[in-house]
N, C-alpha and C positions, 0 to 999 in steps of 0.2 A: 409882335408884342415881345417875344423873347429877345429880339435884337435891341429894341428900345430899352428893355429892362437891363440887359447886359451892358449897354452903353452908359446907363445912369449909374450903375453900381460897379462898373469896371468889369474886367474879364472874369469869366467863370474859372475857378482854380481846379485843375485836375492834378491829382497826386499820382505819381508813378512809383510803385513799390519795387523792391528788389526781385520779387517773383513775376515782374512784368505786368502786374495787374494795374489797371488805371481806375482811379476813384474820383468821381465827380463830387466835389465838396458842396456844391449847391443843391444837388438832389439827394445827396447821401447814398449814392449807389455806384456799383462798379460799372464801368463802360468798356467798350471795345474800340478798336480803331475805326470800325464801321460807324459807331456812334459819333466819334469825333469827326469823321468825314461828313456825316449828315449835319453836324453842328456848323461846319465850315460852309456847306451849301446853303444852310438856313441863315447865314450871316451872323451867327453867334460867336462873339469873341471869347477865346479861352486862352489860358496859359497853363502849360504843363510843367510841373515842378517835380524834381526828384524828392521823394518823400523823406529821405534821410538827410540830404544836404540842403534842400530848398533851392537848389540851382534851377534856373530856367532852362528846360530842355525842349521847349516848344518846337524849335527848328528841326531837331532830329526826329521828333515824333511826326511832324508834318511830312518830312522827307520819307519816313517809314510808310505813311499813308500812300504817298505817291508810288513808292516801290510796290506796295501791295496791289494797288490798282493796276499798275503796269503788269505785274505777274498774273493778274486775273485775265489779261488780254485786253484791258482797257487802254491800249497803247495811245498815248497822247504826245509823247516827246520823240521827235525824229532823231535818229542816230546822228545825223549831221549836227543838229543842235547840241546834243549831249557832248559830242567831241569838241565842238567849239567852246562850250561852257567849261569843260575840263581844262582846255588850253589856257583859260584865263586865271586859273588858280596859280598864284605866285607871280603872275604877270604884273607889269607896272600899271596896267589899266584895271586891275582887279577891283580897286575901290570904286570905280565908276559903274561897274556891271550891275550891282543890285539896284541902284537908282534907275539905271536905264531899263532894266527888266520890269521894274515897277511901273515906269512910265509907259512902256510898250503894252503891258497887260491892261493898264487903265484905258489906253487907246483902243485896244482890241475889245474890251468890255463895252465901251461906248458904241463901237461899230456893231457889236452883237445886239445891243438893244435896238439900234436903228434897223438892223437886218430883220429882227423879229417884227418890228412895226410894219415894215414894208411887206413882209410876207402876209401879215394879217390883212393888210389893205388889198393886196393883189390876189391872194389865194391861188389863182391859176398859174401865174408866172413866177412862183416862188423859187423853183429850182434854179432858174437862170440867175436870179438875184443873189441867191445863196452862193452859187458858183462864182459870180463876179466879186462879191464881198470877200469870199475866201481867198480868191486869187489876189485881190488888193491887199489883204492882211498878210498873206505869205510874202508878197513882194515887198511890203513895207518892212517886214521882219528881216528878209534877206538883205535889203539895202542897209538896214541898221547894223546888222552883223558885219557887213562889208566895211562899214565905218570903223569897226573895232579890229578888223583884220586888213590893214592897208595893203598887204601883199597878196591878198586873196585874188584880186583881179589880175595881177601879173602872173600868178600861178596858172590861171586859166588862159594864158596866151593873150592877155590884154582885153579879153571880151568882158563887157560890162555885165554884172550879175543882174541888172535891172530888167533886161529883156530876155524872155525865154521863148524859143521857137516851138516848144512842145505844146501839143494840144492839151486842153484841160483834162481830158480823160487819161492821157498819158501821165500828166502831173499827179492825178489822183492815184493811178496805179503805182507810180514811183513812191508816193507817200505811204501807201498801204504796204508796199514791199519793205520800206525802211522801218515802218512801225513793227512789222512782223519780225524783222531781224533784231530790233531792239528788244522785243518781248522775249525772243529766244536768248539773247545775251543776258537779260535780267534773270531769266529762269536759271541759266548756268551759274550766274553769280550767287543766286540764293542757294543753290545746291552746294556751292563751295563752302558755305559757312557752317 
């Protein structure tokens, strides 16, 4: 209901004041980053504006939500991905990255729905299906990132990034290790500010 209402009336306007407080103009109440994260998960569209200038600062607030989630230990972004993403700033392909990431996330979201449906149907064999779809999605993402880094395969001695000889449990352990390292790095960055 809130998503339909939001689409019909446009995005909810959130004002951010100099004291860092966020004010939801639709509900006439102050909100937190956790509230905004819940709005995102509910599919409620919103725009965050600087209360003084009216400037749209939604991107920086959404980035701050991701940073907060990562700092809480909700590690989602692998270090390898973050490094690759940083390399694209100022690169000639920078203009293509946002569209590509949107397309990739749309594809992932579609697979996520199919994965949930299959698990609901199978109930017993859900773990193997989840593992297979996760492996598929990771492979798709790695292949896509290799397209943007044409010398990536050459740096690995010509080995194609598409095939990995590692067992699924080793892949998961590697991912957990990368996520923990990223969490530590984000914690260090937050302490520097």
